[in-house]
Structure formats: C-alpha cells, structure tokens
Biopython code that builds the backbone (N, CA, C, O; Angstrom):
import numpy as np
from Bio.PDB.StructureBuilder import StructureBuilder

atoms = [
    (1, "MET", "N", (0.800, -0.750, -0.361)),
    (1, "MET", "CA", (-0.165, 0.309, -0.271)),
    (1, "MET", "C", (0.982, 1.138, -0.138)),
    (1, "MET", "O", (0.959, 2.001, -1.016)),
    (2, "LYS", "N", (2.016, 1.233, 0.630)),
    (2, "LYS", "CA", (2.678, 2.222, 0.851)),
    (2, "LYS", "C", (3.640, 2.384, -0.494)),
    (2, "LYS", "O", (4.154, 3.491, -0.662)),
    (3, "ASN", "N", (3.913, 1.316, -1.476)),
    (3, "ASN", "CA", (4.720, 1.537, -2.016)),
    (3, "ASN", "C", (3.514, 2.463, -3.820)),
    (3, "ASN", "O", (3.758, 3.198, -4.777)),
    (4, "LYS", "N", (2.291, 1.709, -3.222)),
    (4, "LYS", "CA", (1.218, 2.270, -4.354)),
    (4, "LYS", "C", (0.681, 4.092, -4.104)),
    (4, "LYS", "O", (0.009, 4.781, -4.871)),
    (5, "GLY", "N", (1.165, 4.396, -3.009)),
    (5, "GLY", "CA", (1.273, 5.711, -2.627)),
    (5, "GLY", "C", (2.578, 6.683, -3.126)),
    (5, "GLY", "O", (2.418, 7.759, -3.703)),
    (6, "ILE", "N", (3.502, 6.270, -2.889)),
    (6, "ILE", "CA", (4.936, 6.409, -3.285)),
    (6, "ILE", "C", (4.717, 6.863, -4.960)),
    (6, "ILE", "O", (4.784, 7.984, -5.463)),
    (7, "ARG", "N", (4.419, 5.477, -5.620)),
    (7, "ARG", "CA", (4.110, 5.566, -7.037)),
    (7, "ARG", "C", (3.092, 6.643, -7.822)),
    (7, "ARG", "O", (3.039, 7.245, -8.894)),
    (8, "CYS", "N", (2.371, 6.502, -6.673)),
    (8, "CYS", "CA", (1.300, 7.528, -7.136)),
    (8, "CYS", "C", (1.711, 9.009, -6.947)),
    (8, "CYS", "O", (1.523, 9.595, -8.013)),
    (9, "LEU", "N", (2.128, 9.712, -6.134)),
    (9, "LEU", "CA", (3.110, 10.791, -5.940)),
    (9, "LEU", "C", (3.943, 10.996, -7.058)),
    (9, "LEU", "O", (3.937, 11.747, -8.034)),
    (10, "SER", "N", (4.701, 10.046, -6.591)),
    (10, "SER", "CA", (5.863, 9.972, -8.056)),
    (10, "SER", "C", (5.314, 10.770, -9.400)),
    (10, "SER", "O", (5.706, 11.833, -9.879)),
    (11, "SER", "N", (3.907, 9.567, -9.983)),
    (11, "SER", "CA", (3.658, 10.158, -11.222)),
    (11, "SER", "C", (2.867, 11.612, -11.475)),
    (11, "SER", "O", (2.820, 12.280, -12.508)),
    (12, "LEU", "N", (2.213, 11.888, -10.056)),
    (12, "LEU", "CA", (1.895, 13.273, -10.292)),
    (12, "LEU", "C", (2.987, 14.507, -10.274)),
    (12, "LEU", "O", (2.885, 15.504, -10.989)),
    (13, "ALA", "N", (4.345, 14.199, -9.072)),
    (13, "ALA", "CA", (5.480, 15.221, -9.318)),
    (13, "ALA", "C", (6.118, 15.325, -10.770)),
    (13, "ALA", "O", (6.472, 16.359, -11.336)),
    (14, "LEU", "N", (6.187, 13.982, -11.262)),
    (14, "LEU", "CA", (6.585, 14.110, -12.602)),
    (14, "LEU", "C", (5.909, 14.792, -14.193)),
    (14, "LEU", "O", (6.411, 15.176, -15.249)),
    (15, "MET", "N", (4.166, 14.642, -13.502)),
    (15, "MET", "CA", (3.442, 15.332, -14.292)),
    (15, "MET", "C", (3.433, 16.726, -14.112)),
    (15, "MET", "O", (3.239, 17.410, -15.118)),
    (16, "GLY", "N", (3.619, 17.330, -12.936)),
    (16, "GLY", "CA", (3.862, 18.534, -12.973)),
    (16, "GLY", "C", (4.911, 19.241, -13.567)),
    (16, "GLY", "O", (4.864, 20.413, -13.941)),
    (17, "ALA", "N", (6.110, 18.275, -13.655)),
    (17, "ALA", "CA", (7.515, 19.031, -13.810)),
    (17, "ALA", "C", (7.565, 18.788, -15.595)),
    (17, "ALA", "O", (8.221, 19.536, -16.320)),
    (18, "LEU", "N", (6.826, 17.722, -16.072)),
    (18, "LEU", "CA", (6.780, 17.928, -17.719)),
    (18, "LEU", "C", (5.817, 19.094, -18.185)),
    (18, "LEU", "O", (6.067, 19.903, -19.077)),
    (19, "ALA", "N", (4.430, 19.015, -17.255)),
    (19, "ALA", "CA", (3.527, 20.505, -17.596)),
    (19, "ALA", "C", (3.680, 21.841, -17.262)),
    (19, "ALA", "O", (2.938, 22.749, -17.636)),
    (20, "ALA", "N", (4.870, 21.968, -16.394)),
    (20, "ALA", "CA", (5.656, 23.401, -15.797)),
    (20, "ALA", "C", (5.927, 24.214, -17.382)),
    (20, "ALA", "O", (5.224, 25.190, -17.643)),
    (21, "PRO", "N", (6.638, 23.892, -18.063)),
    (21, "PRO", "CA", (7.400, 24.607, -18.896)),
    (21, "PRO", "C", (6.372, 24.680, -20.034)),
    (21, "PRO", "O", (6.912, 25.379, -20.892)),
    (22, "LEU", "N", (5.434, 24.391, -20.369)),
    (22, "LEU", "CA", (4.383, 24.402, -21.162)),
    (22, "LEU", "C", (3.382, 25.921, -20.488)),
    (22, "LEU", "O", (3.067, 26.959, -21.070)),
    (23, "ALA", "N", (3.158, 25.545, -19.324)),
    (23, "ALA", "CA", (2.498, 26.833, -19.071)),
    (23, "ALA", "C", (2.800, 28.485, -19.023)),
    (23, "ALA", "O", (2.284, 29.598, -19.127)),
    (24, "LEU", "N", (4.386, 27.559, -18.717)),
    (24, "LEU", "CA", (5.453, 29.217, -19.056)),
    (24, "LEU", "C", (5.282, 29.346, -20.411)),
    (24, "LEU", "O", (4.886, 30.435, -20.826)),
    (25, "GLN", "N", (5.468, 28.582, -21.074)),
    (25, "GLN", "CA", (5.425, 29.001, -22.837)),
    (25, "GLN", "C", (4.377, 29.786, -22.859)),
    (25, "GLN", "O", (4.593, 30.988, -23.016)),
    (26, "ALA", "N", (2.871, 29.278, -22.696)),
    (26, "ALA", "CA", (2.120, 29.673, -22.717)),
    (26, "ALA", "C", (1.717, 31.250, -22.301)),
    (26, "ALA", "O", (0.874, 31.852, -22.968)),
    (27, "GLN", "N", (2.340, 31.837, -21.220)),
    (27, "GLN", "CA", (2.233, 33.011, -20.457)),
    (27, "GLN", "C", (2.979, 33.445, -21.292)),
    (27, "GLN", "O", (2.420, 34.360, -21.897)),
    (28, "ASP", "N", (4.042, 33.246, -21.671)),
    (28, "ASP", "CA", (5.004, 34.418, -21.913)),
    (28, "ASP", "C", (4.486, 34.657, -23.259)),
    (28, "ASP", "O", (4.668, 35.835, -23.568)),
    (29, "ARG", "N", (3.621, 33.640, -24.633)),
    (29, "ARG", "CA", (3.186, 34.018, -25.688)),
    (29, "ARG", "C", (2.311, 35.180, -25.603)),
    (29, "ARG", "O", (2.364, 36.126, -26.389)),
    (30, "ASP", "N", (1.149, 35.033, -24.191)),
    (30, "ASP", "CA", (0.424, 35.828, -23.837)),
    (30, "ASP", "C", (0.793, 37.266, -23.942)),
    (30, "ASP", "O", (0.322, 38.073, -24.743)),
    (31, "ASP", "N", (1.863, 37.525, -22.865)),
    (31, "ASP", "CA", (2.556, 38.600, -22.631)),
    (31, "ASP", "C", (3.314, 39.488, -23.835)),
    (31, "ASP", "O", (3.609, 40.683, -23.806)),
    (32, "HIS", "N", (3.519, 38.563, -24.841)),
    (32, "HIS", "CA", (4.076, 39.376, -26.198)),
    (32, "HIS", "C", (2.816, 40.003, -26.807)),
    (32, "HIS", "O", (2.746, 41.049, -27.454)),
    (33, "GLN", "N", (1.750, 39.082, -26.442)),
    (33, "GLN", "CA", (0.444, 39.242, -27.561)),
    (33, "GLN", "C", (0.287, 40.873, -26.649)),
    (33, "GLN", "O", (0.372, 41.874, -27.360)),
    (34, "ASP", "N", (0.096, 41.054, -25.338)),
    (34, "ASP", "CA", (-0.373, 42.145, -24.954)),
    (34, "ASP", "C", (0.389, 43.338, -25.459)),
    (34, "ASP", "O", (-0.179, 44.381, -25.780)),
    (35, "ARG", "N", (1.867, 43.136, -25.530)),
    (35, "ARG", "CA", (2.486, 43.927, -25.898)),
    (35, "ARG", "C", (2.360, 44.749, -27.189)),
    (35, "ARG", "O", (2.447, 45.956, -27.415)),
    (36, "ASN", "N", (2.164, 43.859, -27.826)),
    (36, "ASN", "CA", (1.967, 43.846, -29.362)),
    (36, "ASN", "C", (0.423, 45.035, -29.375)),
    (36, "ASN", "O", (0.274, 46.008, -30.115)),
    (37, "ASP", "N", (-0.667, 44.455, -28.165)),
    (37, "ASP", "CA", (-1.831, 45.429, -28.439)),
    (37, "ASP", "C", (-1.787, 46.422, -27.644)),
    (37, "ASP", "O", (-2.827, 47.033, -27.397)),
    (38, "ARG", "N", (-0.510, 46.814, -27.042)),
    (38, "ARG", "CA", (-0.583, 47.916, -26.176)),
    (38, "ARG", "C", (0.168, 49.214, -27.158)),
    (38, "ARG", "O", (-0.121, 50.401, -27.009)),
    (39, "ASN", "N", (1.264, 48.649, -28.255)),
    (39, "ASN", "CA", (1.923, 49.179, -29.013)),
    (39, "ASN", "C", (0.982, 50.057, -30.296)),
    (39, "ASN", "O", (1.162, 51.101, -30.922)),
    (40, "TYR", "N", (-0.123, 48.955, -30.270)),
    (40, "TYR", "CA", (-1.118, 49.271, -31.518)),
    (40, "TYR", "C", (-2.278, 50.196, -31.430)),
    (40, "TYR", "O", (-2.771, 51.098, -32.107)),
    (41, "ASN", "N", (-2.565, 49.413, -29.987)),
    (41, "ASN", "CA", (-4.158, 50.670, -29.472)),
    (41, "ASN", "C", (-3.675, 51.455, -28.498)),
    (41, "ASN", "O", (-3.459, 50.982, -27.382)),
    (42, "GLN", "N", (-3.539, 52.213, -28.667)),
    (42, "GLN", "CA", (-2.972, 53.465, -27.604)),
    (42, "GLN", "C", (-3.343, 54.613, -27.802)),
    (42, "GLN", "O", (-3.533, 54.988, -28.959)),
    (43, "ARG", "N", (-3.529, 55.407, -26.794)),
    (43, "ARG", "CA", (-4.318, 56.861, -27.034)),
    (43, "ARG", "C", (-3.170, 57.788, -27.059)),
    (43, "ARG", "O", (-2.541, 57.825, -26.001)),
    (44, "VAL", "N", (-2.616, 58.780, -28.307)),
    (44, "VAL", "CA", (-2.005, 59.765, -28.320)),
    (44, "VAL", "C", (-2.456, 60.831, -28.397)),
    (44, "VAL", "O", (-3.149, 61.095, -29.380)),
    (45, "TYR", "N", (-2.225, 61.797, -27.406)),
    (45, "TYR", "CA", (-2.617, 63.220, -26.849)),
    (45, "TYR", "C", (-2.277, 64.319, -28.282)),
    (45, "TYR", "O", (-1.120, 64.325, -28.702)),
    (46, "ASP", "N", (-3.073, 64.996, -28.804)),
    (46, "ASP", "CA", (-3.266, 65.993, -29.439)),
    (46, "ASP", "C", (-3.231, 67.066, -28.674)),
    (46, "ASP", "O", (-4.248, 67.431, -28.084)),
    (47, "ARG", "N", (-1.931, 67.804, -28.559)),
    (47, "ARG", "CA", (-1.920, 68.902, -28.084)),
    (47, "ARG", "C", (-2.724, 70.374, -28.339)),
    (47, "ARG", "O", (-3.346, 71.081, -27.546)),
    (48, "GLN", "N", (-2.462, 70.523, -29.693)),
    (48, "GLN", "CA", (-2.869, 71.878, -30.257)),
    (48, "GLN", "C", (-4.683, 71.830, -30.052)),
    (48, "GLN", "O", (-5.485, 72.619, -29.554)),
    (49, "HIS", "N", (-4.802, 70.588, -30.661)),
    (49, "HIS", "CA", (-6.323, 70.390, -30.357)),
    (49, "HIS", "C", (-6.831, 70.128, -28.743)),
    (49, "HIS", "O", (-7.877, 70.689, -28.417)),
    (50, "LYS", "N", (-6.291, 69.493, -27.967)),
    (50, "LYS", "CA", (-6.332, 69.289, -26.740)),
    (50, "LYS", "C", (-7.275, 68.034, -26.690)),
    (50, "LYS", "O", (-8.244, 68.101, -25.933)),
    (51, "ASP", "N", (-7.091, 66.970, -27.379)),
    (51, "ASP", "CA", (-8.199, 65.459, -27.787)),
    (51, "ASP", "C", (-6.878, 64.413, -28.004)),
    (51, "ASP", "O", (-5.674, 64.579, -28.200)),
    (52, "TYR", "N", (-7.606, 63.466, -27.885)),
    (52, "TYR", "CA", (-6.909, 62.127, -27.952)),
    (52, "TYR", "C", (-7.349, 61.293, -29.011)),
    (52, "TYR", "O", (-8.519, 61.112, -29.350)),
    (53, "HIS", "N", (-6.398, 60.831, -29.475)),
    (53, "HIS", "CA", (-6.745, 59.851, -30.835)),
    (53, "HIS", "C", (-6.188, 58.361, -30.361)),
    (53, "HIS", "O", (-5.238, 57.969, -29.683)),
    (54, "GLN", "N", (-7.306, 57.727, -31.090)),
    (54, "GLN", "CA", (-6.196, 56.051, -30.822)),
    (54, "GLN", "C", (-5.514, 55.872, -31.885)),
    (54, "GLN", "O", (-5.588, 55.991, -33.108)),
    (55, "TRP", "N", (-4.765, 55.521, -30.992)),
    (55, "TRP", "CA", (-3.214, 54.955, -32.800)),
    (55, "TRP", "C", (-3.481, 53.581, -32.518)),
    (55, "TRP", "O", (-3.455, 53.019, -31.424)),
    (56, "ASN", "N", (-3.739, 53.114, -33.645)),
    (56, "ASN", "CA", (-4.401, 51.968, -34.481)),
    (56, "ASN", "C", (-3.421, 51.517, -35.406)),
    (56, "ASN", "O", (-2.235, 51.844, -35.441)),
    (57, "ASP", "N", (-4.238, 50.469, -36.402)),
    (57, "ASP", "CA", (-3.489, 50.044, -37.544)),
    (57, "ASP", "C", (-3.803, 51.028, -38.383)),
    (57, "ASP", "O", (-2.879, 51.432, -39.088)),
    (58, "ASN", "N", (-5.088, 51.643, -38.533)),
    (58, "ASN", "CA", (-5.788, 52.250, -39.443)),
    (58, "ASN", "C", (-4.926, 54.101, -39.275)),
    (58, "ASN", "O", (-4.630, 54.880, -40.180)),
    (59, "GLU", "N", (-4.817, 54.196, -38.331)),
    (59, "GLU", "CA", (-4.444, 55.624, -37.968)),
    (59, "GLU", "C", (-2.646, 55.494, -38.362)),
    (59, "GLU", "O", (-2.071, 56.464, -38.856)),
    (60, "ASN", "N", (-2.233, 54.765, -38.198)),
    (60, "ASN", "CA", (-0.613, 54.466, -38.606)),
    (60, "ASN", "C", (-0.650, 53.978, -39.759)),
    (60, "ASN", "O", (0.512, 53.972, -40.165)),
    (61, "ARG", "N", (-1.271, 53.599, -40.456)),
    (61, "ARG", "CA", (-1.336, 53.619, -42.264)),
    (61, "ARG", "C", (-1.592, 55.197, -42.730)),
    (61, "ARG", "O", (-0.859, 55.780, -43.528)),
    (62, "THR", "N", (-2.804, 55.810, -42.069)),
    (62, "THR", "CA", (-2.916, 57.377, -42.031)),
    (62, "THR", "C", (-1.473, 57.900, -42.329)),
    (62, "THR", "O", (-1.049, 58.189, -43.448)),
    (63, "TYR", "N", (-0.703, 57.986, -41.008)),
    (63, "TYR", "CA", (0.118, 58.752, -40.776)),
    (63, "TYR", "C", (1.392, 58.350, -41.335)),
    (63, "TYR", "O", (2.444, 58.764, -40.846)),
    (64, "HIS", "N", (1.360, 57.530, -42.379)),
    (64, "HIS", "CA", (2.661, 57.002, -42.955)),
    (64, "HIS", "C", (2.474, 57.664, -44.647)),
    (64, "HIS", "O", (3.359, 58.235, -45.285)),
    (65, "GLN", "N", (0.933, 57.359, -45.143)),
    (65, "GLN", "CA", (0.488, 58.053, -45.970)),
    (65, "GLN", "C", (1.079, 59.675, -45.856)),
    (65, "GLN", "O", (1.975, 60.239, -46.485)),
    (66, "TRP", "N", (0.273, 60.099, -44.896)),
    (66, "TRP", "CA", (0.786, 61.675, -44.728)),
    (66, "TRP", "C", (2.519, 62.078, -44.664)),
    (66, "TRP", "O", (3.201, 63.028, -45.049)),
    (67, "TYR", "N", (2.727, 61.025, -44.085)),
    (67, "TYR", "CA", (4.762, 61.097, -43.853)),
    (67, "TYR", "C", (5.073, 61.131, -45.388)),
    (67, "TYR", "O", (5.559, 62.175, -45.823)),
    (68, "ALA", "N", (4.847, 60.120, -46.233)),
    (68, "ALA", "CA", (5.421, 59.909, -47.403)),
    (68, "ALA", "C", (4.944, 61.081, -48.376)),
    (68, "ALA", "O", (5.755, 61.478, -49.213)),
    (69, "GLN", "N", (3.586, 61.697, -48.309)),
    (69, "GLN", "CA", (3.355, 62.743, -49.044)),
    (69, "GLN", "C", (3.907, 64.356, -48.432)),
    (69, "GLN", "O", (3.780, 65.257, -49.262)),
    (70, "ASN", "N", (4.249, 64.594, -47.639)),
    (70, "ASN", "CA", (5.104, 65.528, -47.157)),
    (70, "ASN", "C", (6.550, 65.572, -46.759)),
    (70, "ASN", "O", (7.074, 66.611, -46.359)),
    (71, "ASN", "N", (7.131, 64.537, -46.864)),
    (71, "ASN", "CA", (8.501, 64.637, -46.716)),
    (71, "ASN", "C", (8.869, 63.250, -48.038)),
    (71, "ASN", "O", (8.776, 62.045, -47.803)),
    (72, "SER", "N", (9.129, 63.641, -48.885)),
    (72, "SER", "CA", (9.322, 63.129, -49.449)),
    (72, "SER", "C", (10.837, 63.129, -49.927)),
    (72, "SER", "O", (11.373, 64.218, -50.134)),
    (73, "GLY", "N", (11.530, 61.983, -50.105)),
    (73, "GLY", "CA", (12.881, 61.609, -49.711)),
    (73, "GLY", "C", (13.370, 61.569, -49.012)),
    (73, "GLY", "O", (14.580, 61.423, -49.185)),
    (74, "LYS", "N", (12.736, 61.685, -47.385)),
    (74, "LYS", "CA", (12.769, 61.237, -46.188)),
    (74, "LYS", "C", (12.950, 60.075, -45.789)),
    (74, "LYS", "O", (12.148, 59.258, -46.242)),
    (75, "ALA", "N", (13.887, 59.611, -44.947)),
    (75, "ALA", "CA", (13.613, 58.100, -44.623)),
    (75, "ALA", "C", (12.283, 58.049, -43.898)),
    (75, "ALA", "O", (11.947, 59.085, -43.324)),
    (76, "ASN", "N", (11.412, 56.921, -43.833)),
    (76, "ASN", "CA", (10.250, 57.063, -43.080)),
    (76, "ASN", "C", (10.751, 57.180, -41.574)),
    (76, "ASN", "O", (11.797, 56.617, -41.249)),
    (77, "ARG", "N", (10.042, 57.876, -40.703)),
    (77, "ARG", "CA", (10.108, 57.637, -39.504)),
    (77, "ARG", "C", (8.562, 57.656, -38.171)),
    (77, "ARG", "O", (7.561, 58.372, -38.172)),
    (78, "ASN", "N", (8.912, 56.756, -37.370)),
    (78, "ASN", "CA", (7.517, 56.512, -36.432)),
    (78, "ASN", "C", (7.020, 58.222, -36.141)),
    (78, "ASN", "O", (7.508, 59.343, -36.278)),
    (79, "TYR", "N", (6.220, 57.832, -35.841)),
    (79, "TYR", "CA", (5.562, 59.474, -34.996)),
    (79, "TYR", "C", (6.077, 59.494, -34.004)),
    (79, "TYR", "O", (6.145, 60.711, -33.834)),
    (80, "ASN", "N", (6.494, 59.087, -33.213)),
    (80, "ASN", "CA", (6.967, 59.016, -31.635)),
    (80, "ASN", "C", (8.131, 59.230, -32.179)),
    (80, "ASN", "O", (8.802, 59.374, -31.157)),
    (81, "GLN", "N", (9.037, 59.387, -33.261)),
    (81, "GLN", "CA", (10.152, 60.054, -33.356)),
    (81, "GLN", "C", (10.512, 61.301, -33.940)),
    (81, "GLN", "O", (11.623, 61.790, -34.141)),
    (82, "LEU", "N", (8.873, 61.907, -34.274)),
    (82, "LEU", "CA", (9.029, 63.480, -34.863)),
    (82, "LEU", "C", (9.279, 64.154, -33.991)),
    (82, "LEU", "O", (9.085, 63.766, -32.839)),
    (83, "HIS", "N", (9.889, 65.617, -34.321)),
    (83, "HIS", "CA", (9.662, 66.834, -33.706)),
    (83, "HIS", "C", (8.311, 67.361, -33.399)),
    (83, "HIS", "O", (7.527, 67.240, -34.340)),
    (84, "ARG", "N", (7.841, 67.905, -32.349)),
    (84, "ARG", "CA", (6.780, 68.135, -31.843)),
    (84, "ARG", "C", (5.767, 69.493, -32.624)),
    (84, "ARG", "O", (4.598, 69.812, -32.409)),
    (85, "LYS", "N", (6.823, 70.089, -33.610)),
    (85, "LYS", "CA", (6.077, 70.517, -35.105)),
    (85, "LYS", "C", (5.586, 69.834, -36.180)),
    (85, "LYS", "O", (4.780, 70.251, -37.011)),
    (86, "ASP", "N", (6.126, 68.732, -36.122)),
    (86, "ASP", "CA", (5.922, 67.946, -37.013)),
    (86, "ASP", "C", (4.215, 66.841, -36.575)),
    (86, "ASP", "O", (3.167, 66.466, -37.099)),
    (87, "GLN", "N", (5.006, 66.765, -35.243)),
    (87, "GLN", "CA", (3.279, 65.790, -34.866)),
    (87, "GLN", "C", (2.304, 66.890, -35.087)),
    (87, "GLN", "O", (1.405, 66.669, -35.899)),
    (88, "ASP", "N", (2.345, 68.076, -34.470)),
    (88, "ASP", "CA", (1.086, 68.900, -34.534)),
    (88, "ASP", "C", (1.119, 69.238, -35.861)),
    (88, "ASP", "O", (0.056, 69.814, -36.091)),
    (89, "ALA", "N", (1.962, 69.165, -37.115)),
    (89, "ALA", "CA", (1.356, 69.354, -38.226)),
    (89, "ALA", "C", (0.087, 67.808, -38.833)),
    (89, "ALA", "O", (-0.998, 67.694, -39.403)),
    (90, "TYR", "N", (0.988, 67.064, -38.326)),
    (90, "TYR", "CA", (0.235, 65.769, -38.345)),
    (90, "TYR", "C", (-1.037, 65.609, -38.001)),
    (90, "TYR", "O", (-1.772, 64.911, -38.700)),
    (91, "TRP", "N", (-1.563, 66.332, -36.688)),
    (91, "TRP", "CA", (-2.966, 66.597, -36.208)),
    (91, "TRP", "C", (-3.708, 67.390, -36.777)),
    (91, "TRP", "O", (-4.929, 67.233, -36.795)),
    (92, "ASN", "N", (-3.087, 68.402, -37.352)),
    (92, "ASN", "CA", (-3.636, 69.422, -37.956)),
    (92, "ASN", "C", (-4.208, 69.013, -39.286)),
    (92, "ASN", "O", (-5.216, 69.634, -39.624)),
    (93, "TYR", "N", (-3.771, 68.109, -40.085)),
    (93, "TYR", "CA", (-3.840, 67.765, -41.348)),
    (93, "TYR", "C", (-4.979, 66.419, -41.044)),
    (93, "TYR", "O", (-5.685, 66.126, -42.009)),
    (94, "ARG", "N", (-5.148, 65.715, -39.926)),
    (94, "ARG", "CA", (-5.788, 64.568, -39.293)),
    (94, "ARG", "C", (-7.529, 65.569, -39.197)),
    (94, "ARG", "O", (-8.699, 65.253, -39.411)),
    (95, "HIS", "N", (-6.863, 66.774, -38.787)),
    (95, "HIS", "CA", (-8.569, 67.480, -38.301)),
    (95, "HIS", "C", (-9.038, 67.873, -39.578)),
    (95, "HIS", "O", (-10.139, 67.458, -39.944)),
    (96, "GLN", "N", (-8.378, 68.599, -40.300)),
    (96, "GLN", "CA", (-8.964, 68.968, -41.305)),
    (96, "GLN", "C", (-9.630, 68.152, -42.733)),
    (96, "GLN", "O", (-10.515, 68.454, -43.533)),
    (97, "HIS", "N", (-8.568, 66.796, -42.559)),
    (97, "HIS", "CA", (-9.419, 65.942, -43.518)),
    (97, "HIS", "C", (-10.198, 65.067, -42.925)),
    (97, "HIS", "O", (-10.551, 64.075, -43.563)),
    (98, "GLY", "N", (-10.694, 65.290, -41.358)),
    (98, "GLY", "CA", (-11.838, 64.138, -41.156)),
    (98, "GLY", "C", (-11.000, 62.982, -40.875)),
    (98, "GLY", "O", (-10.117, 62.544, -41.612)),
    (99, "ASP", "N", (-11.418, 62.448, -39.544)),
    (99, "ASP", "CA", (-11.429, 60.720, -39.527)),
    (99, "ASP", "C", (-12.582, 59.880, -39.117)),
    (99, "ASP", "O", (-13.721, 60.347, -39.140)),
    (100, "ASN", "N", (-12.418, 59.050, -38.862)),
    (100, "ASN", "CA", (-13.229, 58.030, -37.973)),
    (100, "ASN", "C", (-12.894, 57.749, -36.886)),
    (100, "ASN", "O", (-13.663, 57.178, -36.112)),
    (101, "ASP", "N", (-11.633, 58.091, -36.559)),
    (101, "ASP", "CA", (-11.060, 57.381, -35.126)),
    (101, "ASP", "C", (-11.643, 57.845, -34.134)),
    (101, "ASP", "O", (-12.534, 58.686, -34.253)),
    (102, "ASP", "N", (-11.220, 57.355, -32.926)),
    (102, "ASP", "CA", (-12.220, 57.689, -31.651)),
    (102, "ASP", "C", (-11.013, 58.498, -31.215)),
    (102, "ASP", "O", (-9.825, 58.188, -31.130)),
    (103, "HIS", "N", (-11.800, 59.864, -30.909)),
    (103, "HIS", "CA", (-10.759, 61.012, -30.307)),
    (103, "HIS", "C", (-11.567, 61.633, -29.569)),
    (103, "HIS", "O", (-12.726, 61.727, -29.971)),
    (104, "ARG", "N", (-11.174, 62.273, -28.197)),
    (104, "ARG", "CA", (-12.337, 62.817, -27.476)),
    (104, "ARG", "C", (-11.296, 64.141, -26.485)),
    (104, "ARG", "O", (-10.074, 64.290, -26.492)),
    (105, "ARG", "N", (-12.179, 64.790, -25.851)),
    (105, "ARG", "CA", (-12.043, 65.510, -25.294)),
    (105, "ARG", "C", (-11.671, 65.377, -23.965)),
    (105, "ARG", "O", (-11.503, 66.377, -23.268)),
]
sb = StructureBuilder()
sb.init_structure("model")
sb.init_model(0)
sb.init_chain("A")
sb.init_seg("    ")
for serial, (resi, resn, name, xyz) in enumerate(atoms, 1):
    if name == "N":
        sb.init_residue(resn, " ", resi, " ")
    sb.init_atom(name, np.array(xyz, "f"), 0.0, 1.0, " ", f" {name:<3s}", serial, name[0])
structure = sb.get_structure()
C-alpha cells in the first residue's frame, strides 16, 4: 500500500514537472501579445486640439501616407520620433481631412 502511494505521488510530481514549461511558454506568448496590443492600440494626445486619438492600424497607415506625401525623399520615421512641430502638423492634417477614429476631449 505504501509503494502504491509513493508511485502515485511520483507520477503526480513527474506530470507537474513536465507540464510546468508548457504553462510558462503559454504565459510568455500572452505577454508578447499584450505588448503588441499596447503598441498598436494606444491613445495619443493632440496638444493643439486638446484631444486624444486612438493610435491603431488605421491611424498608423494614415500617418505613413501623410509622411510620404509631406516628406518626400526622407527616410520614413515613426510618429513618436517626430519633432513636436511635425506631430502638430500631422494632427492639423487629420483634423482638416476628417477621420473616423475615436478622439475625445
């Protein structure tokens, strides 16, 4: 009877040791996905218009189109690497041309 209990506990310990890396791997994947969601779905403050804009894939696409039109010949830069006056110019463009994004005061 004692051997049967030890065998059962040993089996449980072995299963736990084998399952632990799988659980940690799944957790790492979730953390990576959360980071991506935060990078592509964040709110950006527009200082001149005093409102927030949802920065998502659509906003990112529109920004890169605007940048290509207004900065021909220059290497493409991410929005957060722009000087403040250039960021303000982008939001002026967005307000003048309308948008369907979620921005609020």
